[in-house]
C-alpha positions in Angstrom: 47.1 102.5 12.1 48.3 98.9 12.1 51.0 97.4 9.9 48.2 95.6 8.0 46.5 98.8 7.2 49.8 100.4 6.2 50.4 97.5 3.8 47.0 98.1 2.1 47.4 101.8 2.0 46.2 103.1 -1.5 48.8 104.8 -3.6 47.7 108.2 -4.8 49.5 109.6 -7.9 48.3 113.2 -8.1 48.6 116.1 -5.7 46.4 119.1 -5.1 46.5 121.9 -7.6 47.9 124.3 -5.0 51.0 122.0 -4.5 51.5 121.8 -8.3 51.3 125.6 -8.5 53.8 126.0 -5.7 56.2 123.6 -7.3 55.8 125.4 -10.7 56.5 128.8 -9.1 59.6 127.4 -7.4 60.8 126.1 -10.8 60.6 129.5 -12.4 57.3 128.9 -14.1 58.1 125.6 -15.8 55.4 123.0 -15.5 56.5 120.3 -13.1 56.5 116.7 -13.7 53.7 114.6 -12.2 54.3 114.3 -8.5 53.9 110.8 -7.0 54.0 109.3 -3.5 57.3 108.6 -1.8 57.2 105.1 -3.3 57.6 106.6 -6.8 61.0 107.3 -8.5 60.8 111.0 -8.9 63.0 112.6 -6.2 61.9 115.9 -4.7 63.8 119.1 -4.9 66.5 119.7 -2.2 65.3 121.5 0.8 66.9 124.3 2.9 69.0 123.1 5.8 66.7 123.5 8.8 66.0 119.8 9.4 66.7 119.1 13.1 66.9 115.4 12.6 65.7 112.8 10.1 65.9 109.1 10.7 64.7 105.9 9.1 63.6 102.9 11.3 62.9 99.3 10.6 61.5 97.0 13.2 62.3 99.5 15.9 65.9 100.0 15.0 67.5 103.0 13.2 68.8 102.0 9.8 69.7 105.3 8.3 70.2 109.0 9.3 69.8 111.0 6.1 71.3 114.5 6.1 68.4 116.1 4.2 64.8 115.7 3.3 65.7 114.6 -0.2 67.9 111.8 1.1 65.2 110.8 3.6 62.7 110.5 0.8 65.1 108.3 -1.3 65.9 106.0 1.7 62.2 105.6 2.5 61.4 104.7 -1.1 64.1 102.1 -1.0 62.6 100.5 2.2 58.8 100.4 1.9 58.5 98.6 5.2 60.5 101.3 7.1 59.3 104.4 9.0 60.6 107.9 8.6 60.8 110.3 11.6 61.5 113.8 10.5 61.9 116.7 12.9 61.9 120.4 11.8 62.2 123.6 13.8 60.6 126.7 12.4 60.7 125.4 8.8 60.3 127.5 5.7 57.4 127.4 3.4 59.4 125.6 0.8 60.3 122.8 3.3 56.7 122.3 4.2 55.6 122.2 0.6 58.2 119.6 -0.1 56.9 117.4 2.7 53.3 118.0 1.6 54.1 116.9 -1.9 56.0 113.8 -0.8 53.6 112.6 1.9 50.3 114.0 0.5 49.7 116.2 3.5 46.4 118.1 3.5 46.7 121.7 2.5 44.8 123.0 5.5 47.1 121.2 7.9 50.1 122.5 6.1 48.7 126.1 6.3 48.3 125.6 10.0 51.8 124.4 10.4 53.1 127.4 8.4 51.2 130.0 10.4 51.5 128.5 13.9 49.6 130.1 16.7 47.1 127.3 16.6 45.0 126.0 19.4 45.6 122.4 20.5 43.6 120.0 18.3 43.5 116.6 16.7 42.3 116.2 13.2 42.3 113.4 10.7 42.8 113.9 7.0 42.4 110.6 5.3 45.2 108.3 6.5 47.0 111.2 8.2 46.6 112.5 11.7 47.4 116.1 12.4 48.0 117.0 16.0 48.7 120.5 17.4 50.2 120.7 20.9 51.2 123.6 23.1 54.3 122.7 25.1 55.5 124.7 28.1 58.6 125.2 30.2 59.2 127.2 33.4 62.0 129.7 33.3 63.5 130.1 36.8 65.4 133.4 36.3 62.5 135.6 35.1 59.9 133.4 36.9 57.7 133.0 33.9 56.3 130.3 31.6 57.5 130.0 28.1 55.2 128.4 25.6 56.1 126.6 22.4 54.0 125.0 19.7 54.4 121.6 18.1 52.6 120.3 15.0 52.8 116.5 14.4 51.8 114.7 11.2 51.3 111.0 11.7 50.9 108.8 8.6 51.1 105.1 7.9 54.9 105.1 7.7 56.1 108.5 8.7 56.0 111.0 11.6 56.8 114.6 10.9 57.2 117.1 13.8 57.2 120.9 13.2 58.4 122.8 16.2 57.8 126.5 16.9 59.6 127.4 20.1 62.2 125.9 22.4 59.9 123.3 24.0 59.6 120.3 24.0 63.0 118.6 23.7 62.2 116.1 21.0 65.8 114.8 20.8 65.3 113.3 24.3 62.1 111.7 23.0 64.0 110.2 20.1 66.7 108.8 22.4 64.1 107.3 24.7 62.3 105.6 21.8 65.6 104.3 20.3 66.5 102.8 23.7 63.2 100.8 23.6 63.0 99.1 20.2 60.0 97.0 21.3 58.0 100.2 21.7 59.4 101.9 18.6 58.5 98.7 16.6 54.8 99.6 17.1 55.2 102.3 14.5 54.1 106.0 14.2 51.4 105.6 16.8 54.1 104.8 19.4 56.1 107.9 18.4 52.9 110.0 18.7 52.4 108.5 22.2 56.0 109.3 23.2 55.6 112.9 22.0 52.4 113.4 23.9 54.0 111.9 27.0 57.0 114.3 26.7 54.7 117.3 26.3 52.6 116.3 29.3 55.6 115.5 31.4 57.0 118.9 30.6 53.9 120.4 32.3 55.0 119.1 35.7 57.9 121.6 36.3 55.6 124.4 35.1 52.9 123.4 37.6 55.5 123.3 40.4 56.9 126.7 39.3 53.5 128.3 39.2 52.6 126.9 42.5 55.7 128.4 44.0 54.9 131.7 42.5 51.4 131.6 44.0 52.9 130.9 47.4 55.2 133.8 47.1 52.4 136.1 46.0 50.3 135.1 49.0 53.3 136.1 51.3 53.6 139.4 49.4 49.9 140.1 49.6 49.8 139.8 53.4 53.2 141.5 53.7 51.7 144.7 52.1 53.9 144.7 49.0 52.5 147.4 46.7 53.8 145.8 43.5 52.0 142.5 44.1 49.0 143.4 42.1 51.0 143.6 38.9 52.6 140.2 39.6 49.2 138.7 40.2 48.0 140.1 36.8 51.0 138.8 34.9 50.8 135.3 36.5 47.0 135.2 35.8 47.7 135.7 32.1 50.3 132.9 32.1 47.8 130.6 33.9 45.1 131.4 31.3 47.6 130.6 28.5 48.5 127.4 30.4 44.8 126.5 30.7 44.3 127.0 27.0 47.2 124.6 26.4 46.1 121.8 28.7 42.3 121.8 28.7 41.8 120.8 25.0 44.2 117.9 25.5 41.7 116.1 27.7 39.2 115.7 24.9 42.0 115.1 22.3 43.4 112.2 24.2 40.0 110.6 24.7 39.4 110.9 21.0 42.8 109.4 20.3 42.1 106.5 22.7 38.9 105.8 20.9 40.7 105.7 17.6 43.4 103.4 19.1 40.6 101.1 20.2 38.8 101.3 16.9 41.8 100.4 14.9 43.0 97.8 17.4 46.3 99.4 18.2 48.6 97.4 20.5 46.9 97.0 23.9 50.1 98.0 25.8 50.2 101.2 23.8 46.6 101.9 24.7 47.4 101.5 28.4 50.3 104.0 28.0 48.0 106.5 26.3 45.4 106.1 29.1 48.2 106.9 31.6 49.0 110.1 29.6 45.3 111.0 29.6 45.2 110.6 33.4 48.2 113.0 33.8 46.6 115.5 31.5 43.4 115.4 33.5 45.3 115.9 36.7 47.3 118.8 35.3 44.2 120.5 33.8 42.5 120.3 37.2 45.6 121.8 38.9 45.7 124.7 36.4 42.0 125.3 36.9 42.7 125.5 40.6 45.5 128.0 40.0 43.2 130.3 38.2 40.7 130.2 41.0 43.4 130.7 43.6 44.7 133.7 41.8 41.2 135.1 41.5 40.7 134.7 45.3 44.2 136.2 46.0 43.3 139.2 43.8 40.1 139.7 45.7 41.9 139.4 49.1 44.5 141.9 47.8 41.9 144.3 46.8 40.2 144.0 50.2 43.5 144.5 52.0 44.3 147.5 49.8 40.9 149.0 50.6 41.3 148.4 54.3 44.7 150.0 54.2 43.3 153.0 52.3 40.4 153.2 54.8 42.9 153.1 57.7 45.0 155.9 56.1 41.8 158.0 55.6 40.8 157.3 59.2 44.2 158.3 60.4 44.0 161.5 58.4 40.5 162.2 59.7 41.7 161.6 63.3 44.7 163.9 62.7 42.3 166.5 61.3 40.0 166.2 64.3 42.8 166.5 66.8 44.1 169.5 64.9 40.6 171.1 65.1 40.5 170.4 68.8 43.8 172.2 69.3 42.6 175.1 67.1 39.5 175.4 69.3 41.5 175.5 72.4 43.9 178.1 71.0 40.9 180.2 69.7 39.1 179.9 73.1 42.1 181.1 75.1 42.8 183.8 72.6 39.2 185.1 73.1 39.5 184.9 76.8 42.8 186.8 76.9 41.5 189.3 74.3 38.6 190.5 76.7 40.9 192.0 79.4 43.2 193.4 76.8 40.3 195.2 75.2 39.2 196.7 78.6 42.7 197.7 79.5 43.2 199.2 76.0 40.1 201.4 76.4 41.2 202.7 79.8 44.7 203.3 78.5 43.6 205.8 75.9 45.0 209.3 76.5 41.7 211.3 76.5 41.1 214.0 79.1 37.3 213.8 78.9 36.5 210.2 80.0 33.8 209.7 82.7 35.6 206.8 84.4 38.9 208.6 84.9 37.6 210.7 87.9 35.6 207.8 89.3 37.0 206.4 92.6 35.6 202.8 91.9 36.8 202.8 88.3 39.9 200.6 88.8 38.1 197.9 90.8 35.2 198.0 88.3 37.6 197.5 85.4 39.3 194.6 87.1 35.9 193.1 88.0 34.7 193.6 84.4 37.8 191.8 83.0 37.3 188.9 85.4 33.6 188.6 84.7 34.1 188.6 80.9 37.0 186.1 81.1 35.1 183.7 83.4 32.0 184.0 81.3 33.9 183.1 78.1 35.6 180.2 79.9 32.3 178.6 80.9 30.8 179.2 77.5 33.8 177.5 75.7 33.8 174.7 78.3 30.2 174.0 77.7 30.8 173.7 74.0 33.8 171.4 74.6 36.2 173.8 73.2 38.3 173.6 76.4 
């Protein structure tokens, strides 16, 4: 949106009925006065103190730093050619309704900002752009990715950021823009570019951290770590979440570039935005590669686990086979030794009437019988590979 378009922006004097109802309930049921744009004289109600920072800029230079939303509205009305940049973190419903009434924000966009947990998207409501971004940061200590959500309202002379989560650090974005008045002079579109650039740049440490985790997982997989499967699963969930944060940005930025070209936004700003789009495309491709790599690692880990289980089963089978062979040998020798014991036991019985007791060849016969039985059993067991 160029300065010329902002100068010819139509002034709307009435709000949606749901905003009037919200204001009426906040005033204890009294009918509210007619709400006007921030160029009108009626000041909004004071808002709870959760504004991170609110600043007013003119020609790329900060001219005021109001302490509240109400003061910001008054300052902006006093300087119609200025731009307000309001940042909030986890705002209350009353704060968002106050902003919606002042800047004529669409009720659907306000509801999204209230509820959070939205997918990344870019939507236009009249003269206002509504952008949802998923920021990310890598936490070294727990080795995990922390995701935040950022809602950005961009109008003709205002930028409102609603942050849910610790990322991104918008104070750094504000300092960067204030150090470059030429860029900040380009208006809300330049601020939107800077926010997009900060979110996308914040993906780089996350990509490095996830890549390092994948390298560690590969080492653990081939090292036989039994807990690696759980780590693969947890990292896969983070990569899927990261993919949901980055993939929609590719289409969003291309649509935004088309809008910048349509409304003839500054050419240098268009080049900056194309650079951000290139970084998003590269990051999205890296994240897609991470997901495929984790899928391959999980397959390899499953194969290695199966092989290990097969090896253990084979070892158990071999141990059982060896045990059986030993049992066969013991059983064979027990049978062989049992034969002479049986013969000797029979001849050792104390009976007077036994035919062999008076036989002169009885002893040699008994010894020969023992020998024949033992040798016969030995060859039988040997032929069956028991010995």
